[in-house]
C-alpha positions in Angstrom: 40.0 13.8 9.1 39.5 15.4 5.7 37.3 12.5 4.5 35.1 12.8 7.6 34.8 16.5 7.0 33.8 15.9 3.4 31.2 13.3 4.4 29.8 15.7 7.0 29.3 18.4 4.4 27.7 16.0 2.0 25.3 14.9 4.7 24.4 18.5 5.5 23.8 19.2 1.8 21.5 16.2 1.5 19.5 17.3 4.5 19.2 20.9 3.2 18.1 19.5 -0.1 15.4 17.4 1.5 14.1 20.3 3.6 14.0 22.6 0.6 12.3 19.9 -1.4 9.6 19.4 1.2 9.2 23.2 1.5 8.9 23.6 -2.3 6.3 20.7 -2.4 4.2 22.4 0.2 4.3 25.7 -1.6 3.7 24.4 -5.1 1.4 21.4 -4.5 -2.3 21.9 -4.0 -3.3 22.6 -0.5 -5.8 19.8 -0.1 -6.7 20.0 3.6 -9.3 22.8 3.3 -12.0 23.5 0.8 -14.8 22.0 -1.3 -14.2 20.0 -4.5 -16.2 20.3 -7.7 -16.1 18.8 -11.2 -16.1 20.9 -14.4 -16.3 19.3 -17.8 -13.9 20.4 -20.5 -14.6 18.5 -23.7 -14.1 14.8 -22.7 -12.3 15.6 -19.5 -13.8 16.0 -16.0 -11.4 18.4 -14.2 -11.5 18.4 -10.4 -11.0 21.8 -8.7 -10.6 22.8 -5.1 -12.7 25.8 -4.0 -10.5 27.5 -1.5 -12.0 31.0 -1.2 -10.3 32.4 -4.3 -11.6 32.7 -7.8 -12.6 29.5 -9.5 -10.4 27.5 -7.2 -7.3 25.4 -8.0 -7.3 22.6 -10.5 -6.2 19.4 -8.8 -6.5 16.5 -11.2 -8.2 15.6 -14.5 -10.0 12.4 -15.2 -12.0 11.1 -18.2 -15.6 12.3 -18.3 -18.6 9.9 -18.6 -20.0 9.8 -22.1 -23.8 10.2 -22.1 -24.2 10.4 -25.8 -21.8 10.7 -28.8 -19.6 13.8 -28.2 -21.3 14.7 -24.9 -19.8 14.1 -21.5 -20.6 14.6 -17.8 -18.9 14.3 -14.5 -19.0 10.9 -12.7 -22.3 10.7 -10.7 -20.8 8.8 -7.8 -17.8 10.3 -6.1 -16.5 10.1 -2.5 -13.8 12.2 -0.9 -11.8 10.9 2.0 -12.0 12.6 5.4 -8.6 14.2 5.0 -9.4 15.5 1.5 -6.4 13.7 0.0 -8.1 10.8 -1.8 -11.2 10.3 -3.9 -13.0 7.3 -5.2 -15.2 7.7 -8.3 -17.2 5.1 -10.2 -16.2 4.8 -13.8 -18.9 3.7 -16.3 -17.9 0.5 -18.0 -21.0 -0.6 -19.9 -24.8 -0.2 -20.2 -27.3 -3.0 -20.4 -31.0 -2.8 -21.5 -33.1 -4.6 -18.9 -36.7 -3.7 -20.2 -38.3 -2.2 -23.2 -41.4 0.0 -23.0 -43.8 1.7 -25.5 -42.8 4.8 -27.4 -39.2 3.5 -27.8 -38.4 3.9 -24.1 -36.0 1.5 -22.4 -34.8 0.9 -18.9 -31.1 0.3 -18.6 -28.6 -0.8 -16.0 -25.3 0.9 -15.9 -22.2 -1.0 -14.7 -19.3 0.8 -12.9 -15.9 0.0 -11.5 -14.4 1.9 -8.6 -11.3 4.0 -9.1 -9.1 5.4 -6.3 -7.3 8.7 -7.0 -4.5 10.2 -5.0 -5.4 13.9 -5.2 -1.8 15.0 -4.5 -0.2 13.0 -7.3 -3.2 12.4 -9.6 -2.4 8.6 -9.8 -5.3 6.3 -10.3 -5.8 2.7 -9.2 -8.7 0.3 -10.0 -10.3 -1.2 -6.9 -10.9 -4.9 -7.6 -14.0 -5.3 -5.6 -17.7 -5.4 -6.6 -18.9 -2.3 -4.8 -22.4 -0.7 -5.0 -21.8 2.7 -6.5 -24.3 4.3 -4.1 -22.9 2.9 -0.9 -19.3 3.7 0.1 -17.7 5.5 3.1 -14.2 6.5 4.1 -13.2 5.8 7.6 -12.5 8.8 9.9 -8.7 8.3 9.5 -9.0 7.9 5.7 -7.2 4.5 5.8 -10.2 2.2 5.2 -13.5 2.1 3.4 -16.8 0.6 4.2 -19.0 -0.6 1.3 -22.0 -2.6 0.3 -21.3 -5.4 -2.1 -22.9 -5.1 -5.5 -25.5 -7.6 -6.5 -26.8 -8.6 -10.0 -30.5 -7.8 -9.5 -31.8 -4.7 -11.1 -35.0 -4.2 -9.1 -36.4 -4.9 -5.6 -38.2 -7.9 -7.1 -35.1 -9.3 -8.7 -33.1 -9.1 -5.5 -35.9 -10.5 -3.4 -36.4 -13.5 -5.8 -32.7 -14.3 -5.8 -32.6 -14.3 -1.9 -29.2 -12.7 -2.0 -28.3 -10.8 1.2 -26.8 -7.3 1.0 -23.4 -7.4 2.6 -21.4 -4.7 4.4 -17.7 -5.1 3.9 -14.6 -3.2 5.3 -11.3 -3.0 3.5 -8.2 -0.8 3.0 -8.9 2.2 0.7 -7.4 0.3 -2.3 -9.9 -2.6 -1.7 -7.3 -5.0 -0.3 -7.8 -7.1 2.9 -11.6 -7.1 2.6 -13.6 -8.4 5.6 -17.3 -9.1 5.8 -18.9 -7.3 8.7 -22.6 -8.3 8.5 -25.4 -9.2 6.1 -28.7 -7.3 5.9 -32.3 -8.4 5.2 -33.0 -5.1 3.4 -32.9 -5.2 -0.4 -31.1 -1.8 -0.6 -28.7 -0.4 2.0 -27.4 3.2 1.8 -24.3 4.0 4.0 -24.4 7.5 5.4 -21.7 8.1 8.1 -18.8 6.3 9.7 -17.8 7.7 13.1 -15.8 5.9 15.8 -17.2 2.4 16.1 -20.4 3.0 14.2 -21.5 3.0 10.6 -24.9 4.7 10.1 -27.3 3.6 7.3 -30.7 3.7 5.7 -32.3 0.6 4.3 -35.1 -0.2 1.9 -37.0 -3.5 2.0 -39.5 -2.5 -0.7 -41.3 0.6 -1.8 -43.5 0.6 1.3 -40.9 -0.4 4.0 -37.7 1.4 5.0 -35.3 1.3 7.9 -32.9 3.5 9.8 -30.0 2.2 11.9 -26.3 1.8 12.8 -23.8 -1.0 13.0 -21.3 -1.4 15.8 -18.1 -2.4 14.0 -16.6 -4.1 17.1 -19.6 -6.1 18.2 -21.2 -6.5 14.7 -24.6 -5.6 16.3 -27.2 -3.7 14.4 -29.3 -1.1 16.2 -32.6 0.0 14.5 -34.5 3.1 15.4 -38.0 4.5 14.7 -38.0 8.3 15.2 -40.9 10.2 16.8 -43.8 10.8 14.4 -42.7 8.1 12.0 -44.8 4.9 11.4 -43.1 1.5 11.8 -42.1 1.3 8.2 -40.8 4.9 8.1 -42.8 5.8 5.0 -44.2 8.9 6.7 -40.7 10.3 7.3 -38.4 11.5 4.5 -35.1 13.0 3.6 -32.9 12.0 6.5 -29.7 14.1 6.9 -27.0 12.9 9.2 -24.5 15.0 11.1 -20.8 14.4 10.8 -20.8 12.0 13.8 -24.0 10.3 12.5 -25.5 10.5 16.0 -27.7 13.4 15.2 -30.0 13.5 12.2 -32.7 15.6 10.7 -35.9 14.2 9.1 -39.0 15.6 7.5 -42.7 14.7 8.0 -45.2 15.9 5.4 -48.8 16.7 6.0 -51.7 18.9 4.7 -53.5 21.6 6.6 -56.3 23.6 5.0 -55.4 22.1 1.6 -51.8 23.4 2.0 -48.7 21.1 2.1 -46.7 21.4 5.3 -43.2 20.2 6.1 -42.3 19.6 9.7 -38.5 19.3 10.4 -37.4 17.2 13.4 -34.1 16.6 15.1 -33.3 13.1 16.4 -30.4 11.4 18.4 -29.3 7.8 18.3 -27.6 8.0 21.7 -30.3 9.7 23.7 -33.3 8.6 21.7 -34.6 12.1 22.1 -36.6 14.0 19.4 -37.2 17.7 18.9 -39.4 19.6 16.5 -37.2 22.3 14.8 -39.4 24.2 12.4 -42.5 24.1 10.1 -42.4 25.4 6.6 -43.9 24.9 3.1 -41.1 22.8 1.5 -37.4 22.1 2.1 -35.4 21.4 -1.0 -31.9 20.8 0.6 -30.1 20.5 3.9 -26.5 20.3 5.0 -24.9 20.1 8.5 -22.1 22.2 9.8 -19.2 20.0 11.0 -19.5 21.3 14.6 -23.1 19.9 14.7 -24.4 23.0 16.4 -25.7 24.4 13.1 -27.2 23.4 9.8 -28.3 25.0 6.6 -31.5 24.4 4.7 -33.2 25.9 1.7 -36.9 26.9 1.9 -38.7 26.6 -1.4 -41.8 28.4 -2.6 -43.4 28.8 -6.0 -44.1 32.4 -7.2 -47.1 33.0 -9.5 -47.4 29.2 -10.1 -44.3 29.4 -12.3 -41.0 30.6 -10.9 -39.3 28.8 -8.0 -37.8 31.0 -5.2 -35.5 29.4 -2.6 -34.1 31.0 0.6 -31.1 29.6 2.4 -31.4 29.6 6.2 -28.9 29.0 8.9 -30.3 27.3 12.0 -28.4 27.5 15.3 -29.6 24.6 17.5 -28.1 26.0 20.7 -29.2 29.6 20.3 -32.5 28.4 18.7 -32.2 31.0 15.9 -33.2 30.9 12.3 -31.3 33.4 10.1 -32.0 34.1 6.4 -28.8 34.2 4.4 -29.7 34.3 0.7 -32.6 34.1 -1.7 -32.3 32.9 -5.3 -33.7 30.6 -7.9 -33.3 26.8 -8.3 -30.6 26.5 -5.6 -29.0 23.0 -5.2 -25.8 21.2 -4.3 -25.0 22.9 -1.0 -21.3 22.6 0.1 -19.8 23.8 3.3 -16.4 23.4 5.1 -16.2 24.5 8.7 -12.7 26.0 8.7 -13.8 28.5 6.0 -16.5 31.1 6.2 -18.1 30.2 2.9 -21.1 28.3 1.7 -21.1 27.1 -1.9 -24.0 26.1 -4.1 -25.5 26.0 -7.6 -28.0 28.6 -8.7 -29.9 29.2 -12.0 -28.2 32.1 -13.8 -29.9 35.0 -15.5 -29.3 34.0 -19.1 -31.0 33.6 -22.4 -29.1 30.3 -22.8 -31.2 27.3 -21.5 -29.9 25.4 -18.5 -27.2 28.0 -17.5 -26.2 27.8 -13.9 -23.5 29.4 -11.7 -21.5 28.3 -8.7 -22.0 30.9 -5.9 -19.7 31.6 -3.0 -21.6 33.0 0.0 -19.8 34.7 2.9 -21.8 33.4 5.9 -20.9 36.3 8.2 -21.6 39.3 6.0 -24.0 37.5 3.6 -22.1 38.8 0.5 -22.4 36.5 -2.5 -20.1 36.3 -5.6 -20.3 34.2 -8.7 -17.4 31.7 -9.0 -18.2 30.6 -12.6 -21.1 30.2 -15.0 -21.6 27.1 -17.2 -24.2 24.6 -18.4 -25.7 22.7 -15.5 -24.5 19.4 -16.9 -20.9 20.6 -16.9 -20.5 21.3 -13.2 -21.0 19.2 -10.1 -20.1 20.1 -6.5 -18.8 16.9 -4.7 -20.6 16.6 -1.4 
């Protein structure tokens, strides 16, 4: 009986230890479910922070920066965050190869990368042993798989076309294991945009004068192409497509000139209903980002003051209420970042400074329109991961 009692107390102690350990982990570990990530360069390191509504955010992990010249580093240009904010894939530069020489000592180079998977909780890294195009990768909605376009050796449209190599869409586990070929494309370049339910949405480029827009059904492996209202058959007249979280809705711009003035018309399209709706007309749009609820989106309206200074105004469009609300005006705004569970919009803006190329990350409260500076640094040292 005494031995059973001792065993019982040991079991209770172990269970209490496990519960306390889990509790301590949740308290001390980064809360990665909510927020926007950004890079900040510190010497040769690219530190990843989570913007969670407080100060400069919380440092999550640190990786090696990408060396652009001796002693100068920048954040990786291609990074993808999983749907649950717990994993990140970035493309690590491995080498650079000159492909063409021009006059005045100018050269065209091709940069080679390898994909690295990071666990944002533990900071552990793992190389993904697949030839993945650094511009075309998506996490699945459950964050357990990735879709990617296989990298090809050609450096230009002409090289790819001459080689007659098809661009291939693959699906694998997040670590690259168990890869499966889904389909092959005729396009020379394919940019993956969204993965939702059974569909992967993409934009394609045949050449400089011919583009495409479509989605792939993962189950049937069928490709559905679409030509939005107002676009010509090769889609050259339509630019800057922006997909909602589900991919079904998308925004696109059509440029024109009226009375010698450039005009941008913004349209809303739907894959499911094939319906199209004009949203607004303005001078120029420099950036757009959807709200996760797909009822709203943000855009920046750009205008040039005195033929020199650039002024940009952030708008919030409510598609159901059909309202256009001005939120903030500034200079050289870029890299919009928004997370629906918070009340903040983050972006980069040129700072008032005598030091060239100084920018700041701004946190904007959407409800009361109050803005605060999160940090100020050289533009090349900070990058919001979108």
